[in-house]
C-alpha positions in Angstrom: 15.1 101.1 3.2 17.4 99.4 5.7 18.6 96.7 3.1 19.3 99.6 0.4 21.3 101.5 2.8 23.3 97.8 3.8 24.0 97.0 -0.1 25.2 100.5 -0.6 27.6 100.6 2.0 29.0 97.1 1.2 29.2 98.1 -2.5 31.2 100.9 -1.0 33.3 99.1 0.8 34.1 96.8 -2.0 35.0 99.6 -4.3 37.3 100.9 -1.4 39.4 97.5 -1.0 39.6 97.2 -5.0 40.6 100.5 -5.7 43.6 100.4 -2.9 44.6 96.7 -3.9 45.1 98.2 -7.4 47.0 101.4 -6.0 50.7 100.6 -6.6 53.4 100.0 -3.7 56.4 101.3 -3.1 59.4 101.0 -5.2 63.0 100.8 -4.6 64.9 104.2 -5.1 68.3 104.7 -6.7 70.3 103.9 -3.7 69.0 100.4 -3.2 70.0 99.9 -6.8 73.7 100.7 -5.9 73.9 97.4 -4.0 72.9 95.3 -6.8 76.5 95.0 -7.7 76.6 92.1 -5.2 74.3 90.0 -7.2 75.7 86.5 -8.6 77.6 84.1 -7.5 80.9 84.5 -6.4 84.2 83.0 -5.3 85.9 84.7 -2.6 89.8 84.4 -1.5 90.8 86.1 1.9 93.9 86.3 3.7 93.1 86.6 7.7 94.7 87.2 11.2 93.7 87.0 14.4 95.9 89.8 16.1 98.7 92.2 15.0 101.1 89.6 15.5 99.8 86.6 14.6 100.8 85.2 10.8 98.1 85.3 8.0 96.0 82.4 6.9 94.1 81.7 3.9 90.1 81.2 3.5 88.3 80.6 0.4 84.3 80.8 0.5 81.3 80.7 -2.2 78.6 83.5 -2.1 75.5 83.7 -3.8 73.4 87.1 -3.5 70.2 87.6 -4.7 67.5 90.2 -4.4 64.5 89.1 -2.1 60.9 89.6 -3.4 59.8 93.4 -3.7 63.5 94.2 -4.4 64.2 96.4 -0.9 67.0 93.6 0.2 70.1 91.3 -1.2 69.9 88.3 0.9 73.8 86.8 0.9 74.2 82.7 1.5 77.9 82.0 2.0 79.8 78.9 3.4 83.5 77.5 3.5 86.2 76.7 5.7 87.9 79.0 8.6 91.0 77.1 9.6 89.5 73.7 9.0 86.3 74.3 10.0 83.2 74.2 7.4 80.9 77.7 8.3 77.8 78.9 6.7 76.1 82.0 6.6 73.5 84.3 6.1 73.3 88.1 5.3 70.3 91.1 4.5 71.4 93.7 3.1 69.2 97.0 2.5 68.8 100.7 2.7 68.2 103.2 5.6 66.3 106.2 4.0 66.6 107.9 7.7 70.5 107.4 7.9 71.1 107.3 4.7 73.3 104.5 4.4 73.0 100.8 3.5 72.8 98.2 6.6 73.3 94.5 6.8 72.8 91.9 9.4 74.8 88.5 9.1 74.8 85.5 11.0 77.2 82.5 10.9 77.0 78.4 11.9 79.8 79.1 13.9 78.0 81.5 16.3 79.6 84.9 14.7 76.5 87.4 14.2 76.8 91.0 13.7 75.7 94.0 11.6 77.0 96.7 9.5 76.1 99.7 11.4 77.0 101.9 7.9 78.0 101.6 4.4 78.0 104.0 1.6 78.4 103.2 -1.9 80.3 105.8 -3.7 81.2 105.3 -7.6 82.7 101.5 -7.7 83.8 101.6 -4.1 81.8 100.5 -0.8 83.2 101.6 2.8 81.9 99.7 5.3 81.8 99.8 9.2 80.6 96.8 11.2 80.5 95.4 14.9 80.3 91.8 14.9 80.4 89.0 18.0 81.7 85.6 18.2 80.3 82.7 19.8 82.4 83.1 22.8 81.1 87.2 23.4 84.3 88.4 22.0 83.9 91.5 20.0 85.2 93.1 17.4 84.7 96.4 15.6 86.0 96.7 11.7 86.2 99.1 8.5 86.1 97.0 5.4 86.7 98.9 1.9 85.8 97.3 -1.0 86.4 97.9 -4.9 84.6 96.8 -7.5 85.6 96.5 -11.4 83.9 98.7 -14.0 81.8 95.7 -15.0 81.0 94.2 -11.2 82.9 91.4 -12.2 85.3 91.3 -9.2 85.8 92.7 -6.0 88.7 93.5 -3.6 89.4 95.2 -0.7 90.9 94.9 2.7 89.4 95.3 6.6 91.1 97.3 9.7 90.1 96.0 13.1 89.9 98.4 16.5 91.8 96.8 19.4 93.1 98.6 22.5 92.3 102.0 20.6 94.6 101.2 17.4 93.6 100.0 14.1 95.3 97.6 12.3 94.9 95.2 9.1 93.1 92.1 10.0 91.3 90.9 6.3 92.4 91.4 2.6 89.8 89.9 0.3 89.9 89.1 -3.4 86.7 87.9 -4.9 85.2 87.2 -8.7 81.8 86.8 -9.9 81.5 83.2 -11.5 77.9 84.3 -12.5 76.2 87.2 -12.8 72.5 87.6 -11.9 70.3 90.6 -12.9 68.0 92.2 -11.0 65.3 90.8 -12.5 65.8 87.0 -11.6 
C-alpha cells in the first residue's frame, strides 16, 4: 500500500512539474516595444563641451543595439574616441512597470558609469534624465531629448547639464542607423 501511495505521489508531482513547465512565461508589453526604436547598428556624431565657457569638440561613436533573450531589455555596446582616448561601453535599457518609465544602466571603459533615472517615449521622441559619475568621482546630472525619424533610421537630439543650479547645453547629437535589426533577431 505504501508503495502505491508513493508511486501515485510521484506521478502527481511529475504531472504538476510538467504542467508548470508548459505554462507561458511573462511577455514584454507595449512599453517594452517602444525602446525597439534603438535596435540596430548606429553611427553617432556629436559635439560636446565640458563647461558652459569651453569650446565644443567632436566625437564619433558606433553603437550596436540588440534585444536580450526574453525581449525585456535592450543591450547597447558602443565604442568611439573622446579627446584622443579610445573608449567603449555597454548599456542595458528596460522598462519599470511600477514607475512607468524606462531606465538604463551604463558603464564605460574610461570609468564613466551611471544610469537613466527616467526615460519616457512620446511618439517619435524620447525624454531622458540621467546621472553619471566619472572615474575621478565628478558627478553630473543631465537631461536629453532624442527625436527619431518616422522610419526610426536616424536620431537627433541635445542634452543639458545641471551645474550650480543652472542648466546649460553640453551635447548635440546626430545618429544614423546603418543597419536595422528587427525585434526577432
